[in-house]
C-alpha positions in Angstrom: 0.0 0.0 0.0 1.2 3.5 -0.9 1.2 6.3 1.6 -0.7 9.4 0.4 -0.1 13.0 1.1 -2.0 16.3 0.5 -0.7 19.3 -1.3 -2.2 22.8 -0.6 -1.1 25.7 -2.7 -2.6 29.1 -3.6 -1.8 31.3 -6.5 -2.8 34.8 -7.5 -3.1 35.8 -11.2 -3.7 39.3 -12.3 -6.5 38.3 -14.7 -10.3 38.1 -14.7 -11.8 35.0 -13.2 -13.4 33.9 -16.5 -10.0 34.1 -18.3 -8.3 32.0 -15.6 -11.2 29.5 -15.7 -11.0 29.2 -19.5 -7.2 28.7 -19.3 -7.9 25.6 -17.2 -10.8 24.1 -19.3 -10.1 25.1 -22.9 -7.7 22.7 -24.6 -6.4 25.4 -27.0 -5.6 27.8 -24.1 -4.1 24.9 -22.1 -1.8 24.2 -25.0 -0.9 27.9 -25.5 0.4 28.2 -21.9 2.3 24.9 -22.0 0.1 22.0 -20.8 -0.5 20.6 -24.3 -1.2 18.6 -26.1 -4.4 18.7 -24.1 -7.8 17.2 -24.1 -10.2 19.0 -21.8 -13.7 20.1 -21.3 -15.7 22.0 -18.7 -18.3 19.2 -18.5 -18.8 17.0 -15.4 -17.7 13.5 -16.1 -15.5 14.5 -19.1 -12.1 12.7 -19.3 -9.0 14.9 -19.8 -5.3 14.6 -20.5 -2.5 17.1 -20.3 1.0 17.1 -21.6 0.2 14.5 -24.2 -1.3 12.1 -21.7 1.4 12.3 -18.9 -1.4 13.5 -16.6 -5.0 12.3 -17.2 -8.3 11.9 -15.3 -11.8 13.2 -15.3 -13.9 16.1 -14.1 -15.8 15.1 -10.9 -17.4 18.5 -10.1 -17.7 21.6 -12.2 -19.1 24.9 -11.0 -18.3 27.4 -13.7 -15.7 30.0 -12.8 -15.9 28.9 -9.1 -14.8 25.3 -8.5 -13.3 22.5 -10.5 -12.7 19.1 -9.0 -10.8 16.5 -11.0 -9.4 13.0 -10.6 -5.7 13.4 -11.5 -3.5 10.5 -12.3 -0.1 9.7 -13.7 0.8 6.5 -15.6 2.6 4.9 -12.6 0.0 5.7 -10.0 -2.1 2.9 -8.5 -5.1 5.2 -8.1 -5.9 8.8 -9.0 -5.5 11.7 -6.7 -8.1 14.4 -6.3 -7.3 18.0 -7.4 -9.7 20.7 -6.3 -9.3 24.2 -7.7 -11.3 27.0 -6.1 -11.4 30.3 -8.0 -11.8 33.5 -5.8 -12.4 36.9 -7.2 -10.0 39.5 -5.7 -9.6 43.2 -6.2 -6.9 43.0 -8.9 -7.4 39.5 -10.3 -8.1 35.9 -9.3 -6.8 33.7 -6.5 -6.8 30.0 -7.1 -6.7 27.7 -4.1 -5.5 24.2 -5.0 -5.9 21.1 -2.8 -4.6 17.8 -4.1 -5.3 14.8 -2.0 -4.1 11.2 -2.5 -0.7 12.1 -3.9 1.7 9.1 -3.5 4.3 10.0 -0.9 7.3 9.4 -3.2 5.8 11.9 -5.7 4.9 14.6 -3.1 7.9 16.9 -3.6 7.8 16.5 -7.4 4.1 17.4 -7.6 4.2 20.1 -5.0 6.9 21.9 -6.9 5.4 20.9 -10.3 2.2 22.8 -9.5 4.2 26.0 -9.3 6.9 25.4 -11.9 5.0 23.6 -14.6 1.4 24.7 -14.1 0.7 27.9 -12.3 3.9 29.9 -13.2 3.4 29.3 -17.0 -0.3 29.9 -16.6 0.2 33.2 -14.7 2.9 34.4 -17.2 0.6 33.6 -20.2 -2.4 35.4 -18.8 -0.6 38.4 -17.3 1.4 39.0 -20.5 -1.8 39.2 -22.4 -2.6 42.4 -20.5 -6.1 43.8 -20.3 -7.8 45.1 -17.2 -8.2 42.3 -14.6 -10.2 44.6 -12.4 -13.0 45.2 -14.8 -15.4 42.9 -13.0 -15.3 45.3 -10.0 -16.0 48.5 -11.9 -19.4 49.9 -10.8 -20.6 52.3 -13.5 -19.3 55.9 -13.1 
């Protein structure tokens, strides 16, 4: 039996919540920021794969622009982990809180660091370099 660990991370991106959401569920945008080739959908129950199948799983819960829960697996894992992304609107952008449970102990450091180095940093760079006004959702006429 493998020992499992939990990863908790939080990331802030200076971009509108719908742009951050789309960057996690649209296969073309996933590929544009570096997680491709990707197969993804925003439908509950849909199967997905990232990095050409190195990571794969399915959507367990989908609450548009608020919460995405996925089974995450790698080829060598006995059973999938569960990754929960919670999207929070903040004054100048979007905060994503990630909790990944069921990570094999021997993979913990690799995945903990991988979320930052291979997932959120490239995602953040891609969205923030595109510019725009991330605070537009807060503007109250006048």
